[in-house]
C-alpha positions in Angstrom: -23.4 -12.3 -18.3 -24.7 -15.9 -17.9 -27.2 -15.1 -20.8 -24.5 -14.1 -23.0 -22.5 -17.2 -22.1 -25.5 -19.5 -23.0 -26.2 -18.1 -26.1 -22.3 -18.1 -26.9 -22.3 -21.9 -26.0 -25.8 -22.8 -27.2 -27.3 -20.3 -29.5 -30.9 -20.3 -29.4 -31.4 -23.6 -28.2 -32.5 -23.6 -24.3 -31.8 -27.1 -23.8 -28.2 -27.4 -22.2 -26.2 -30.5 -22.0 -24.4 -31.7 -18.8 -21.0 -30.7 -20.4 -22.6 -27.1 -21.5 -24.0 -26.8 -17.7 -20.5 -27.5 -16.4 -19.0 -24.9 -18.7 -21.4 -22.3 -17.2 -20.2 -22.9 -13.8 -16.9 -21.6 -15.0 -18.4 -18.2 -16.4 -17.3 -16.1 -13.3 -13.6 -17.1 -13.9 -13.8 -15.7 -17.1 -12.4 -12.5 -18.5 -14.0 -9.3 -19.1 -12.7 -5.8 -19.6 -13.6 -3.0 -17.3 -11.9 0.2 -16.6 -9.5 -0.4 -19.4 -8.3 -3.4 -17.6 -8.9 -7.3 -18.5 -10.0 -9.1 -15.2 -12.1 -12.0 -14.2 -15.8 -11.5 -14.4 -16.4 -11.9 -10.6 -14.0 -9.2 -9.9 -15.7 -7.0 -12.8 -18.9 -7.4 -11.2 -17.6 -5.9 -7.9 -16.0 -2.9 -9.7 -19.5 -2.4 -11.6 -21.5 -2.6 -8.5 -19.0 -0.1 -6.6 -19.2 2.1 -9.6 -23.1 1.9 -9.6 -23.2 3.0 -5.9 -20.9 5.9 -6.5 -22.8 7.1 -9.6 -26.2 7.2 -7.7 -24.6 8.7 -4.5 -22.8 11.5 -6.6 -25.7 11.6 -9.2 -23.2 11.4 -11.9 -24.0 8.7 -14.5 -20.3 9.1 -15.9 -19.1 7.2 -12.9 -20.9 4.2 -13.9 -18.1 1.5 -15.4 -19.8 -1.5 -17.2 -17.8 -4.6 -18.3 -17.2 -5.6 -21.9 -17.6 -9.2 -22.1 -14.9 -11.1 -23.9 -15.2 -14.2 -26.0 -16.5 -17.0 -23.9 -15.0 -19.8 -26.1 -11.5 -19.0 -24.9 
């Protein structure tokens, strides 16, 4: 998710300005879509990790829930 944010902010240039670094600190508070809900990325990560655990324990890949990243520029 951080890589996607960096690419969205700065393209292929790996040198980030101070302002851009500050923007990255807020990435976890941006929104993503997971399980048909739009929530903060930090909460989406928790859902994803829980679903990964359940998917492994129940040996069912269909239980895995992955977030869809929304536009970081908003």
